[in-house]
C-alpha positions as MATLAB code, in Angstrom:
seq = 'MITVPHRAVLVLLTAAGVALSAISPGAGAEVLSRADADAMQVKLTRMQEAAESPRAPNAPPLTTSLSESEINAYFEHYGKSFLPPGIAKPRATLLDGGRLIARAIVDLSTVRVGGEGSLFDPLSYLKGTVEVAATGTISGSEGEGVIRFESATVAGISVPKHVAQDLLRFYTRTADRPGGFQFDEPFALPAHVQSVSGVRGSVTVTQ';
ca = [
     -17.345   -4.549    6.310;
     -13.572   -4.438    6.070;
     -11.828   -5.305    9.338;
      -8.609   -3.907   10.789;
      -6.665   -7.043    9.727;
      -8.084   -6.577    6.234;
      -6.722   -3.043    6.183;
      -3.292   -4.320    7.176;
      -3.321   -6.975    4.472;
      -4.452   -4.507    1.831;
      -2.045   -1.708    2.689;
       1.005   -3.844    3.344;
       0.573   -6.618    0.825;
      -0.397   -4.541   -2.173;
       2.946   -2.801   -1.937;
       1.707   -0.030    0.319;
       0.195    1.721   -2.651;
      -1.576    4.205   -0.434;
       1.477    4.817    1.692;
       3.882    5.255   -1.199;
       1.337    7.214   -3.242;
       3.163    6.368   -6.464;
       2.226    7.231  -10.034;
       1.844    5.368  -13.319;
       1.833    7.120  -16.692;
      -1.568    6.710  -18.269;
      -3.110    5.125  -15.178;
      -6.680    5.925  -14.322;
      -8.046    5.294  -17.815;
      -8.787    1.645  -17.038;
     -12.293    0.443  -16.228;
     -12.402   -0.489  -12.545;
     -15.306   -2.904  -12.258;
     -17.350   -3.678   -9.158;
     -16.936   -7.369  -10.001;
     -13.148   -7.076   -9.604;
     -13.609   -5.171   -6.334;
     -15.936   -7.852   -5.013;
     -13.478  -10.572   -6.074;
     -10.789   -8.806   -4.034;
     -13.134   -8.610   -1.051;
     -13.779  -12.346   -1.254;
     -10.045  -13.056   -1.332;
      -9.339  -10.785    1.636;
     -12.105  -12.468    3.620;
     -10.700  -15.886    2.735;
      -7.231  -14.813    3.860;
      -8.537  -13.471    7.158;
     -10.590  -16.596    7.825;
      -7.520  -18.731    7.136;
      -5.511  -16.661    9.602;
      -8.144  -17.117   12.303;
      -8.769  -20.855   11.776;
      -6.663  -23.656   13.291;
      -4.616  -25.511   10.703;
      -3.091  -28.951   10.760;
       0.730  -29.007   10.958;
       0.937  -30.744    7.575;
      -1.665  -28.562    5.863;
      -0.471  -27.166    2.513;
       0.147  -23.398    2.316;
      -2.728  -21.204    1.197;
      -1.719  -19.139   -1.830;
      -3.761  -16.123   -2.925;
      -3.102  -14.127   -6.096;
      -4.281  -10.502   -6.139;
      -4.417   -8.971   -9.590;
      -3.662   -5.357  -10.378;
      -7.199   -4.829  -11.681;
      -8.709   -6.290   -8.490;
      -6.533   -4.106   -6.266;
      -7.353   -0.902   -8.136;
     -11.048   -1.743   -8.347;
     -11.036   -2.372   -4.609;
      -9.507    1.053   -3.988;
     -12.164    2.574   -6.257;
     -15.258    0.872   -4.841;
     -14.325    0.156   -1.216;
     -11.615    2.732   -0.554;
     -13.779    5.160    1.407;
     -14.139    2.570    4.175;
     -10.405    2.325    4.908;
      -8.345    5.000    3.137;
      -6.743    7.583    5.447;
      -8.158   11.125    5.272;
      -6.559   13.246    2.565;
      -5.910   10.470    0.017;
      -7.928   10.073   -3.184;
      -7.751    8.055   -6.401;
      -4.949    5.658   -5.443;
      -3.831    3.373   -8.258;
      -1.169    0.665   -8.324;
       0.819   -0.800  -11.200;
       2.575   -4.024  -10.216;
       5.812   -4.909  -11.987;
       8.225   -7.826  -11.840;
      10.341   -8.342   -8.753;
       7.834   -6.776   -6.359;
       8.304   -3.301   -7.821;
       5.382   -0.919   -7.523;
       4.290    2.038   -9.603;
       0.998    3.697   -8.607;
      -0.483    7.125   -7.976;
      -2.620    9.106   -5.550;
      -3.940   12.601   -5.005;
      -2.940   13.844   -1.550;
      -4.300   16.767    0.471;
      -1.146   18.091    2.130;
      -3.186   20.018    4.690;
      -3.896   16.656    6.371;
      -0.227   15.654    6.556;
       1.809   16.311    9.679;
       5.396   15.246    9.206;
       8.475   15.598   11.366;
      10.131   18.303    9.266;
       7.089   20.525    8.830;
       7.941   24.179    9.127;
      11.619   23.796    8.277;
      12.970   25.974    5.488;
      14.677   22.872    4.153;
      11.519   20.750    4.144;
      10.122   20.536    0.557;
       6.590   19.999    1.877;
       6.672   23.343    3.681;
       6.490   25.082    0.275;
       3.556   23.024   -0.994;
      -0.054   23.392    0.053;
      -3.438   22.053   -0.959;
      -4.211   18.982   -3.039;
      -1.349   17.657   -5.154;
      -0.321   14.565   -7.043;
       2.252   12.553   -5.107;
       4.418   10.061   -6.969;
       6.885    7.373   -5.959;
       8.445    4.109   -7.009;
       9.425    1.331   -4.653;
       9.342   -2.379   -3.945;
       7.797   -4.619   -1.339;
       8.810   -8.176   -0.574;
       8.203  -10.718    2.134;
       9.627  -14.024    3.322;
       9.599  -16.111    6.493;
       6.799  -13.976    7.931;
       8.590  -10.643    7.497;
       8.120   -7.903    4.914;
      10.211   -4.927    3.862;
       9.471   -1.816    1.780;
      12.271   -0.295   -0.328;
      12.318    3.259   -1.692;
      13.478    4.192   -5.197;
      12.226    7.708   -6.009;
       9.418   10.173   -5.318;
       7.923   13.475   -6.448;
       5.343   15.812   -4.935;
       3.469   18.011   -7.416;
       6.110   17.040   -9.964;
       8.994   18.143   -7.726;
      11.559   15.477   -6.859;
      11.828   14.956   -3.109;
      14.466   13.109   -1.059;
      13.929    9.794    0.654;
      13.313   11.326    4.085;
      10.254   13.214    2.777;
       8.820   10.018    1.298;
       9.609    8.322    4.612;
       7.566   10.920    6.483;
       4.634   10.303    4.152;
       4.973    6.536    4.563;
       4.980    6.830    8.344;
       2.006    9.186    8.316;
      -0.207    7.032    6.092;
       0.638    3.667    7.679;
      -0.017    4.590   11.305;
      -2.247    2.216   13.246;
      -3.249    1.856   16.887;
      -0.749   -0.992   17.211;
       1.974    0.891   15.326;
       1.477    4.628   15.934;
       4.826    5.477   14.327;
       3.900    3.809   11.044;
       6.377    1.877    8.907;
       9.967    2.605    7.903;
      11.689    1.998    4.595;
      14.224   -0.842    4.732;
      13.032   -1.935    8.199;
      11.590   -5.473    8.356;
       8.119   -5.828    9.871;
       5.937   -8.790   10.809;
       3.460   -9.616    8.047;
      -0.192   -9.702    9.176;
      -2.705  -12.556    9.025;
       0.000  -15.261    9.355;
       1.324  -14.380    5.911;
       4.660  -16.107    5.287;
       5.704  -14.656    1.949;
       4.816  -12.029   -0.648;
       6.064  -12.017   -4.224;
       5.164   -9.881   -7.207;
       5.220  -10.294  -10.956;
       3.888   -7.996  -13.629;
       0.174   -7.452  -12.983;
      -0.232   -9.388   -9.743;
       1.050  -10.097   -6.256;
       0.974  -13.538   -4.635;
       0.488  -13.960   -0.890;
       1.267  -17.254    0.880;
      -0.071  -18.089    4.354;
];
């Protein structure tokens, strides 16, 4: 069973694909195998065990590479155990430099954001289940991570950064961090992770 630390590692270290709810042209046609999902589960378990085990001061860093296919297969086969209510079919496309393109279907009736009800809030005009899209980056060094925003759309309508920020906060809330995460605001990486770096098709996590 996936643990709370596993959720943190997955959401934060795979570029917050669920939180950003980004979109990739042509995504979803790939075959998402159970074998890839299980491989991801093994890696997450290994990372968590490493975080919980004493390590010698001169022990070499533990490096774990998570492939795009493993991440998406994990969403597909294990997602129901940890995805927030109202999110379906998340997919991530990992590009160079830690950039993320992914997609998700979001039920806006489950979202409660700060600007709800305002005439100037784009989400107040949208209801039901829609495709939410965004592009951003995630990076980490010296035990801290940061998420950067580039662009976003909801049901094909371009939305400003503050709307994407509300969605990010909503979908990254935890008991320890009830306000969720902020764009451009450094946060402590979980599971003793020291750095996160991305290249096309994979993300590498160092503990």
